[in-house]
Biopython code that builds the backbone (N, CA, C, O; Angstrom):
import numpy as np
from Bio.PDB.StructureBuilder import StructureBuilder

atoms = [
    (1, "MET", "N", (-198.564, 57.071, 113.921)),
    (1, "MET", "CA", (-198.490, 56.997, 115.143)),
    (1, "MET", "C", (-197.127, 56.519, 115.743)),
    (1, "MET", "O", (-196.596, 55.475, 115.365)),
    (2, "LYS", "N", (-196.460, 57.527, 116.921)),
    (2, "LYS", "CA", (-195.286, 57.169, 117.492)),
    (2, "LYS", "C", (-195.718, 56.083, 118.573)),
    (2, "LYS", "O", (-196.878, 55.927, 118.955)),
    (3, "SER", "N", (-194.486, 55.268, 119.064)),
    (3, "SER", "CA", (-194.670, 54.562, 120.101)),
    (3, "SER", "C", (-193.655, 54.883, 121.206)),
    (3, "SER", "O", (-192.563, 55.296, 120.816)),
    (4, "VAL", "N", (-193.852, 54.755, 122.528)),
    (4, "VAL", "CA", (-192.730, 54.824, 123.640)),
    (4, "VAL", "C", (-193.020, 54.047, 124.524)),
    (4, "VAL", "O", (-194.031, 54.094, 125.225)),
    (5, "ASP", "N", (-192.003, 53.127, 124.574)),
    (5, "ASP", "CA", (-192.179, 51.732, 125.491)),
    (5, "ASP", "C", (-191.313, 52.485, 127.073)),
    (5, "ASP", "O", (-190.089, 52.605, 127.124)),
    (6, "LEU", "N", (-191.936, 52.765, 127.836)),
    (6, "LEU", "CA", (-191.612, 53.442, 129.015)),
    (6, "LEU", "C", (-190.946, 51.964, 130.129)),
    (6, "LEU", "O", (-190.674, 52.172, 131.312)),
    (7, "ARG", "N", (-190.831, 50.998, 129.683)),
    (7, "ARG", "CA", (-190.013, 49.763, 129.997)),
    (7, "ARG", "C", (-188.675, 49.802, 129.672)),
    (7, "ARG", "O", (-187.768, 49.245, 130.291)),
    (8, "LYS", "N", (-188.566, 50.584, 128.525)),
    (8, "LYS", "CA", (-187.136, 50.458, 127.832)),
    (8, "LYS", "C", (-186.533, 51.883, 127.640)),
    (8, "LYS", "O", (-185.329, 51.891, 127.385)),
    (9, "GLU", "N", (-187.180, 53.125, 127.722)),
    (9, "GLU", "CA", (-186.840, 54.409, 127.733)),
    (9, "GLU", "C", (-187.729, 55.177, 128.662)),
    (9, "GLU", "O", (-188.891, 54.861, 128.920)),
    (10, "LYS", "N", (-187.072, 56.236, 129.154)),
    (10, "LYS", "CA", (-187.529, 56.999, 130.220)),
    (10, "LYS", "C", (-187.910, 58.422, 129.303)),
    (10, "LYS", "O", (-187.021, 58.894, 128.595)),
    (11, "VAL", "N", (-189.131, 59.012, 129.346)),
    (11, "VAL", "CA", (-189.553, 60.156, 128.847)),
    (11, "VAL", "C", (-190.446, 61.060, 129.775)),
    (11, "VAL", "O", (-191.532, 60.695, 130.225)),
    (12, "ASP", "N", (-189.947, 62.100, 129.973)),
    (12, "ASP", "CA", (-190.613, 62.921, 130.800)),
    (12, "ASP", "C", (-191.755, 63.552, 130.158)),
    (12, "ASP", "O", (-191.753, 63.718, 128.938)),
    (13, "LEU", "N", (-192.677, 63.896, 130.848)),
    (13, "LEU", "CA", (-194.038, 64.696, 130.288)),
    (13, "LEU", "C", (-194.019, 65.628, 129.488)),
    (13, "LEU", "O", (-195.038, 65.604, 128.798)),
    (14, "SER", "N", (-193.130, 66.714, 129.162)),
    (14, "SER", "CA", (-193.191, 67.725, 128.300)),
    (14, "SER", "C", (-192.576, 67.197, 127.317)),
    (14, "SER", "O", (-192.816, 67.816, 126.280)),
    (15, "GLN", "N", (-191.599, 65.966, 127.119)),
    (15, "GLN", "CA", (-191.053, 65.383, 126.058)),
    (15, "GLN", "C", (-192.384, 64.702, 125.181)),
    (15, "GLN", "O", (-192.637, 64.808, 123.980)),
    (16, "LEU", "N", (-193.168, 63.924, 126.322)),
    (16, "LEU", "CA", (-194.313, 63.268, 125.457)),
    (16, "LEU", "C", (-195.477, 64.228, 125.256)),
    (16, "LEU", "O", (-196.273, 63.839, 124.402)),
    (17, "LEU", "N", (-195.754, 65.338, 125.811)),
    (17, "LEU", "CA", (-196.475, 66.106, 125.110)),
    (17, "LEU", "C", (-195.784, 66.923, 123.797)),
    (17, "LEU", "O", (-196.572, 67.383, 122.971)),
    (18, "HIS", "N", (-194.783, 67.057, 123.648)),
    (18, "HIS", "CA", (-194.225, 67.384, 122.446)),
    (18, "HIS", "C", (-194.219, 66.575, 121.358)),
    (18, "HIS", "O", (-194.172, 66.996, 120.202)),
    (19, "LEU", "N", (-194.268, 65.338, 121.699)),
    (19, "LEU", "CA", (-194.257, 64.095, 120.849)),
    (19, "LEU", "C", (-195.693, 64.442, 120.172)),
    (19, "LEU", "O", (-195.885, 64.753, 118.997)),
    (20, "ALA", "N", (-196.747, 64.297, 121.314)),
    (20, "ALA", "CA", (-198.453, 64.237, 120.821)),
    (20, "ALA", "C", (-198.675, 65.382, 120.120)),
    (20, "ALA", "O", (-199.749, 65.442, 119.520)),
    (21, "GLU", "N", (-197.615, 66.694, 120.015)),
    (21, "GLU", "CA", (-197.993, 67.830, 119.564)),
    (21, "GLU", "C", (-198.049, 67.330, 117.768)),
    (21, "GLU", "O", (-198.935, 67.711, 117.002)),
    (22, "GLU", "N", (-196.903, 66.422, 117.376)),
    (22, "GLU", "CA", (-196.675, 66.135, 116.051)),
    (22, "GLU", "C", (-197.469, 65.154, 115.735)),
    (22, "GLU", "O", (-197.790, 65.315, 114.558)),
    (23, "ASP", "N", (-198.114, 63.914, 116.313)),
    (23, "ASP", "CA", (-198.608, 62.926, 116.075)),
    (23, "ASP", "C", (-199.127, 61.955, 117.458)),
    (23, "ASP", "O", (-198.576, 62.007, 118.557)),
    (24, "ALA", "N", (-200.058, 61.260, 117.189)),
    (24, "ALA", "CA", (-200.575, 60.377, 118.410)),
    (24, "ALA", "C", (-199.476, 59.538, 119.083)),
    (24, "ALA", "O", (-198.710, 58.932, 118.334)),
    (25, "VAL", "N", (-199.339, 59.453, 120.202)),
    (25, "VAL", "CA", (-198.179, 58.491, 120.599)),
    (25, "VAL", "C", (-199.097, 57.435, 121.818)),
    (25, "VAL", "O", (-199.807, 57.659, 122.799)),
    (26, "LEU", "N", (-198.556, 56.109, 121.031)),
    (26, "LEU", "CA", (-198.981, 55.118, 121.894)),
    (26, "LEU", "C", (-198.075, 54.954, 122.976)),
    (26, "LEU", "O", (-196.902, 55.106, 122.635)),
    (27, "ILE", "N", (-198.266, 54.679, 124.229)),
    (27, "ILE", "CA", (-197.454, 54.508, 125.442)),
    (27, "ILE", "C", (-197.479, 53.295, 126.029)),
    (27, "ILE", "O", (-198.574, 52.938, 126.464)),
    (28, "VAL", "N", (-196.396, 52.438, 126.179)),
    (28, "VAL", "CA", (-196.543, 51.421, 126.812)),
    (28, "VAL", "C", (-195.855, 51.502, 128.316)),
    (28, "VAL", "O", (-194.681, 51.815, 128.515)),
    (29, "ALA", "N", (-196.706, 51.199, 129.210)),
    (29, "ALA", "CA", (-196.366, 51.534, 130.649)),
    (29, "ALA", "C", (-195.851, 50.471, 131.166)),
    (29, "ALA", "O", (-196.094, 49.335, 130.760)),
    (30, "GLN", "N", (-194.883, 50.832, 132.372)),
    (30, "GLN", "CA", (-194.238, 49.739, 133.116)),
    (30, "GLN", "C", (-194.483, 48.361, 133.197)),
    (30, "GLN", "O", (-193.730, 47.390, 133.115)),
    (31, "ASN", "N", (-196.072, 48.507, 133.431)),
    (31, "ASN", "CA", (-196.667, 47.147, 133.644)),
    (31, "ASN", "C", (-197.320, 46.589, 132.491)),
    (31, "ASN", "O", (-198.123, 45.663, 132.611)),
    (32, "GLY", "N", (-196.955, 47.217, 131.115)),
    (32, "GLY", "CA", (-197.295, 46.685, 129.961)),
    (32, "GLY", "C", (-198.721, 47.196, 129.436)),
    (32, "GLY", "O", (-199.126, 46.918, 128.307)),
    (33, "HIS", "N", (-199.358, 47.876, 130.243)),
    (33, "HIS", "CA", (-200.701, 48.678, 129.991)),
    (33, "HIS", "C", (-200.392, 49.756, 128.840)),
    (33, "HIS", "O", (-199.412, 50.495, 128.935)),
    (34, "GLU", "N", (-201.210, 49.806, 127.830)),
    (34, "GLU", "CA", (-201.104, 50.786, 126.762)),
    (34, "GLU", "C", (-202.095, 51.673, 126.925)),
    (34, "GLU", "O", (-203.169, 51.429, 127.476)),
    (35, "PHE", "N", (-201.609, 53.175, 126.244)),
    (35, "PHE", "CA", (-202.179, 54.297, 126.377)),
    (35, "PHE", "C", (-201.971, 55.043, 125.281)),
    (35, "PHE", "O", (-200.808, 55.070, 124.878)),
    (36, "ILE", "N", (-202.813, 55.683, 124.660)),
    (36, "ILE", "CA", (-202.661, 56.556, 123.435)),
    (36, "ILE", "C", (-202.643, 58.184, 124.104)),
    (36, "ILE", "O", (-203.369, 58.503, 125.046)),
    (37, "VAL", "N", (-201.853, 58.955, 123.552)),
    (37, "VAL", "CA", (-201.845, 60.353, 123.885)),
    (37, "VAL", "C", (-201.907, 60.757, 122.447)),
    (37, "VAL", "O", (-201.223, 60.330, 121.516)),
    (38, "ALA", "N", (-203.072, 61.868, 122.437)),
    (38, "ALA", "CA", (-203.020, 62.831, 121.353)),
    (38, "ALA", "C", (-203.572, 64.109, 121.617)),
    (38, "ALA", "O", (-204.108, 64.239, 122.718)),
    (39, "GLU", "N", (-203.559, 65.096, 120.837)),
    (39, "GLU", "CA", (-203.473, 66.444, 120.719)),
    (39, "GLU", "C", (-205.164, 66.443, 120.566)),
    (39, "GLU", "O", (-205.637, 65.933, 119.551)),
    (40, "ALA", "N", (-206.114, 67.052, 121.644)),
    (40, "ALA", "CA", (-207.420, 67.153, 121.229)),
    (40, "ALA", "C", (-208.096, 68.216, 120.760)),
    (40, "ALA", "O", (-209.162, 68.643, 121.205)),
    (41, "ASP", "N", (-207.367, 68.714, 119.706)),
    (41, "ASP", "CA", (-207.818, 69.763, 118.901)),
    (41, "ASP", "C", (-209.020, 69.394, 117.847)),
    (41, "ASP", "O", (-210.122, 69.942, 117.832)),
    (42, "ASP", "N", (-208.584, 68.360, 116.976)),
    (42, "ASP", "CA", (-209.743, 68.077, 116.215)),
    (42, "ASP", "C", (-210.031, 66.662, 116.027)),
    (42, "ASP", "O", (-209.336, 65.845, 115.421)),
    (43, "PHE", "N", (-211.351, 66.436, 116.734)),
    (43, "PHE", "CA", (-211.532, 64.918, 116.899)),
    (43, "PHE", "C", (-211.755, 64.232, 115.513)),
    (43, "PHE", "O", (-211.313, 63.086, 115.425)),
    (44, "ASP", "N", (-212.404, 64.787, 114.365)),
    (44, "ASP", "CA", (-212.593, 64.149, 113.241)),
    (44, "ASP", "C", (-211.171, 63.850, 112.715)),
    (44, "ASP", "O", (-210.937, 62.755, 112.205)),
    (45, "ALA", "N", (-210.244, 64.772, 112.825)),
    (45, "ALA", "CA", (-208.686, 64.708, 112.180)),
    (45, "ALA", "C", (-208.174, 63.399, 112.892)),
    (45, "ALA", "O", (-207.687, 62.465, 112.256)),
    (46, "GLU", "N", (-208.344, 63.403, 114.471)),
    (46, "GLU", "CA", (-207.621, 62.294, 114.944)),
    (46, "GLU", "C", (-208.055, 60.972, 114.714)),
    (46, "GLU", "O", (-207.324, 59.990, 114.843)),
    (47, "VAL", "N", (-209.399, 60.936, 114.327)),
    (47, "VAL", "CA", (-209.902, 59.748, 114.208)),
    (47, "VAL", "C", (-209.313, 59.302, 112.644)),
    (47, "VAL", "O", (-208.852, 58.178, 112.448)),
    (48, "GLU", "N", (-209.399, 60.368, 111.546)),
    (48, "GLU", "CA", (-208.892, 59.855, 110.428)),
    (48, "GLU", "C", (-207.391, 59.411, 110.428)),
    (48, "GLU", "O", (-206.938, 58.446, 109.811)),
    (49, "ALA", "N", (-206.714, 60.257, 111.204)),
    (49, "ALA", "CA", (-205.070, 59.687, 111.411)),
    (49, "ALA", "C", (-204.907, 58.235, 111.938)),
    (49, "ALA", "O", (-204.076, 57.442, 111.495)),
    (50, "LEU", "N", (-205.779, 57.979, 112.917)),
    (50, "LEU", "CA", (-205.795, 56.862, 113.651)),
    (50, "LEU", "C", (-206.134, 55.596, 112.691)),
    (50, "LEU", "O", (-205.631, 54.481, 112.830)),
    (51, "ARG", "N", (-207.030, 55.943, 111.742)),
    (51, "ARG", "CA", (-207.581, 55.099, 110.900)),
    (51, "ARG", "C", (-206.400, 54.737, 110.046)),
    (51, "ARG", "O", (-206.200, 53.535, 109.871)),
    (52, "LYS", "N", (-205.639, 55.555, 109.523)),
    (52, "LYS", "CA", (-204.509, 55.383, 108.440)),
    (52, "LYS", "C", (-203.305, 55.115, 109.137)),
    (52, "LYS", "O", (-202.259, 55.012, 108.497)),
    (53, "SER", "N", (-203.323, 54.981, 110.449)),
    (53, "SER", "CA", (-202.072, 54.406, 111.127)),
    (53, "SER", "C", (-201.785, 52.986, 111.158)),
    (53, "SER", "O", (-202.554, 52.193, 111.702)),
    (54, "PRO", "N", (-200.981, 52.725, 110.739)),
    (54, "PRO", "CA", (-200.338, 51.368, 110.676)),
    (54, "PRO", "C", (-200.374, 50.879, 112.092)),
    (54, "PRO", "O", (-201.182, 50.028, 112.464)),
    (55, "CYS", "N", (-199.532, 51.403, 112.831)),
    (55, "CYS", "CA", (-199.306, 50.961, 114.142)),
    (55, "CYS", "C", (-200.309, 51.131, 114.975)),
    (55, "CYS", "O", (-200.164, 50.471, 116.004)),
    (56, "PHE", "N", (-201.500, 51.910, 114.921)),
    (56, "PHE", "CA", (-202.491, 51.903, 115.790)),
    (56, "PHE", "C", (-203.320, 50.810, 115.335)),
    (56, "PHE", "O", (-204.030, 50.237, 116.161)),
    (57, "GLN", "N", (-203.318, 50.401, 113.959)),
    (57, "GLN", "CA", (-204.249, 49.350, 113.466)),
    (57, "GLN", "C", (-203.642, 47.983, 114.112)),
    (57, "GLN", "O", (-204.410, 47.218, 114.694)),
    (58, "SER", "N", (-202.200, 47.673, 113.999)),
    (58, "SER", "CA", (-201.575, 46.733, 114.635)),
    (58, "SER", "C", (-202.043, 46.563, 116.501)),
    (58, "SER", "O", (-202.273, 45.500, 117.077)),
    (59, "PHE", "N", (-202.071, 47.901, 117.084)),
    (59, "PHE", "CA", (-202.479, 47.629, 118.372)),
    (59, "PHE", "C", (-203.945, 47.495, 118.318)),
    (59, "PHE", "O", (-204.259, 47.065, 119.428)),
    (60, "LEU", "N", (-204.771, 47.608, 117.759)),
    (60, "LEU", "CA", (-206.287, 47.469, 117.858)),
    (60, "LEU", "C", (-206.283, 45.603, 117.396)),
    (60, "LEU", "O", (-207.094, 44.789, 117.838)),
    (61, "ASP", "N", (-205.203, 45.307, 116.468)),
    (61, "ASP", "CA", (-205.552, 43.946, 116.222)),
    (61, "ASP", "C", (-204.970, 43.165, 117.192)),
    (61, "ASP", "O", (-205.529, 42.073, 117.302)),
    (62, "ARG", "N", (-203.777, 43.394, 118.143)),
    (62, "ARG", "CA", (-203.480, 42.721, 119.429)),
    (62, "ARG", "C", (-204.479, 42.753, 120.285)),
    (62, "ARG", "O", (-204.831, 41.787, 120.961)),
    (63, "ARG", "N", (-204.946, 43.764, 120.303)),
    (63, "ARG", "CA", (-206.186, 43.946, 121.407)),
    (63, "ARG", "C", (-207.575, 43.043, 121.202)),
    (63, "ARG", "O", (-208.398, 42.741, 122.067)),
    (64, "MET", "N", (-207.574, 42.690, 119.708)),
    (64, "MET", "CA", (-208.785, 42.068, 119.418)),
    (64, "MET", "C", (-208.623, 40.384, 119.472)),
    (64, "MET", "O", (-209.510, 39.532, 119.418)),
    (65, "SER", "N", (-207.229, 40.232, 119.591)),
    (65, "SER", "CA", (-206.821, 38.782, 119.684)),
    (65, "SER", "C", (-206.527, 38.229, 121.251)),
    (65, "SER", "O", (-206.313, 37.035, 121.461)),
    (66, "GLU", "N", (-206.539, 39.073, 122.148)),
    (66, "GLU", "CA", (-206.315, 38.896, 123.645)),
    (66, "GLU", "C", (-207.451, 37.945, 124.415)),
    (66, "GLU", "O", (-208.666, 38.121, 124.325)),
    (67, "LYS", "N", (-206.899, 37.069, 125.067)),
    (67, "LYS", "CA", (-208.036, 36.027, 125.433)),
    (67, "LYS", "C", (-208.774, 36.524, 126.573)),
    (67, "LYS", "O", (-209.723, 35.912, 127.063)),
    (68, "SER", "N", (-208.309, 37.714, 127.024)),
    (68, "SER", "CA", (-209.131, 38.262, 128.127)),
    (68, "SER", "C", (-210.520, 39.161, 127.644)),
    (68, "SER", "O", (-211.088, 39.989, 128.356)),
    (69, "ARG", "N", (-210.869, 38.821, 126.401)),
    (69, "ARG", "CA", (-211.967, 39.526, 126.116)),
    (69, "ARG", "C", (-213.207, 39.134, 126.679)),
    (69, "ARG", "O", (-213.229, 37.945, 126.998)),
    (70, "VAL", "N", (-214.209, 39.750, 126.891)),
    (70, "VAL", "CA", (-215.417, 39.304, 127.241)),
    (70, "VAL", "C", (-216.534, 39.511, 126.257)),
    (70, "VAL", "O", (-216.875, 40.658, 125.968)),
    (71, "PRO", "N", (-217.075, 38.544, 125.767)),
    (71, "PRO", "CA", (-218.337, 38.805, 124.973)),
    (71, "PRO", "C", (-219.412, 39.877, 125.506)),
    (71, "PRO", "O", (-219.622, 40.029, 126.710)),
    (72, "ILE", "N", (-219.985, 40.509, 124.638)),
    (72, "ILE", "CA", (-221.173, 41.379, 125.196)),
    (72, "ILE", "C", (-222.121, 40.802, 125.732)),
    (72, "ILE", "O", (-222.678, 41.296, 126.712)),
    (73, "GLU", "N", (-222.476, 39.708, 125.230)),
    (73, "GLU", "CA", (-223.799, 38.866, 125.649)),
    (73, "GLU", "C", (-223.382, 38.546, 127.237)),
    (73, "GLU", "O", (-224.299, 38.767, 128.028)),
    (74, "ASP", "N", (-222.291, 38.119, 127.748)),
    (74, "ASP", "CA", (-221.833, 38.146, 129.099)),
    (74, "ASP", "C", (-221.964, 39.579, 129.867)),
    (74, "ASP", "O", (-222.443, 39.732, 130.991)),
    (75, "ILE", "N", (-221.599, 40.283, 129.282)),
    (75, "ILE", "CA", (-221.772, 41.796, 130.112)),
    (75, "ILE", "C", (-223.147, 42.156, 130.420)),
    (75, "ILE", "O", (-223.577, 42.537, 131.508)),
    (76, "GLU", "N", (-223.814, 41.983, 129.287)),
    (76, "GLU", "CA", (-225.409, 42.120, 129.409)),
    (76, "GLU", "C", (-226.029, 41.389, 130.624)),
    (76, "GLU", "O", (-226.761, 41.955, 131.436)),
    (77, "LYS", "N", (-225.625, 39.891, 130.690)),
    (77, "LYS", "CA", (-226.222, 39.297, 131.698)),
    (77, "LYS", "C", (-225.937, 39.864, 132.876)),
    (77, "LYS", "O", (-226.888, 40.105, 133.618)),
    (78, "GLU", "N", (-224.732, 40.164, 133.263)),
    (78, "GLU", "CA", (-224.270, 40.437, 134.049)),
    (78, "GLU", "C", (-225.028, 41.886, 134.674)),
    (78, "GLU", "O", (-225.477, 41.927, 135.820)),
    (79, "ILE", "N", (-225.065, 42.686, 134.016)),
    (79, "ILE", "CA", (-225.582, 43.966, 134.216)),
    (79, "ILE", "C", (-227.148, 43.534, 134.514)),
    (79, "ILE", "O", (-227.616, 44.072, 135.517)),
    (80, "GLN", "N", (-228.069, 42.603, 133.764)),
    (80, "GLN", "CA", (-229.312, 42.265, 134.193)),
    (80, "GLN", "C", (-229.258, 41.722, 135.528)),
    (80, "GLN", "O", (-229.925, 42.261, 136.411)),
    (81, "GLN", "N", (-228.421, 40.549, 135.818)),
    (81, "GLN", "CA", (-228.391, 40.228, 137.204)),
    (81, "GLN", "C", (-228.170, 41.269, 138.246)),
    (81, "GLN", "O", (-228.713, 41.138, 139.343)),
    (82, "GLU", "N", (-227.248, 42.513, 137.928)),
    (82, "GLU", "CA", (-227.156, 43.425, 138.909)),
    (82, "GLU", "C", (-228.367, 44.102, 139.221)),
    (82, "GLU", "O", (-228.629, 44.327, 140.403)),
    (83, "LEU", "N", (-229.060, 44.420, 138.407)),
    (83, "LEU", "CA", (-230.201, 45.178, 138.409)),
    (83, "LEU", "C", (-231.379, 44.206, 139.072)),
    (83, "LEU", "O", (-232.151, 44.649, 139.922)),
    (84, "GLU", "N", (-231.420, 43.171, 138.711)),
    (84, "GLU", "CA", (-232.546, 42.178, 139.422)),
    (84, "GLU", "C", (-232.327, 42.207, 140.958)),
    (84, "GLU", "O", (-233.259, 42.199, 141.762)),
    (85, "ARG", "N", (-230.777, 42.248, 141.357)),
    (85, "ARG", "CA", (-230.581, 42.238, 142.627)),
    (85, "ARG", "C", (-231.199, 43.598, 143.536)),
    (85, "ARG", "O", (-231.774, 43.597, 144.624)),
    (86, "ALA", "N", (-230.855, 44.678, 142.679)),
    (86, "ALA", "CA", (-231.280, 45.851, 143.148)),
    (86, "ALA", "C", (-232.276, 46.184, 143.360)),
    (86, "ALA", "O", (-232.468, 47.320, 143.795)),
]
sb = StructureBuilder()
sb.init_structure("model")
sb.init_model(0)
sb.init_chain("A")
sb.init_seg("    ")
for serial, (resi, resn, name, xyz) in enumerate(atoms, 1):
    if name == "N":
        sb.init_residue(resn, " ", resi, " ")
    sb.init_atom(name, np.array(xyz, "f"), 0.0, 1.0, " ", f" {name:<3s}", serial, name[0])
structure = sb.get_structure()
């Protein structure tokens, strides 16, 4: 997987799509949010490529260690409370 940090370099859409034709691209936006752009031709192949990608696995590891994670139990409680109010 390739990585493009828009805080450090400018890439136009055509360049980005050209990169995504070759491999999935991790994009870091100006605000630090991360996105993945990949060709949508073969989902199974893309999943397999991402599984084998050290860059993508590192991205997932970073996301898992973020303190802003919300336990699924809390989400379920919130949904149940909203349903009860409705």
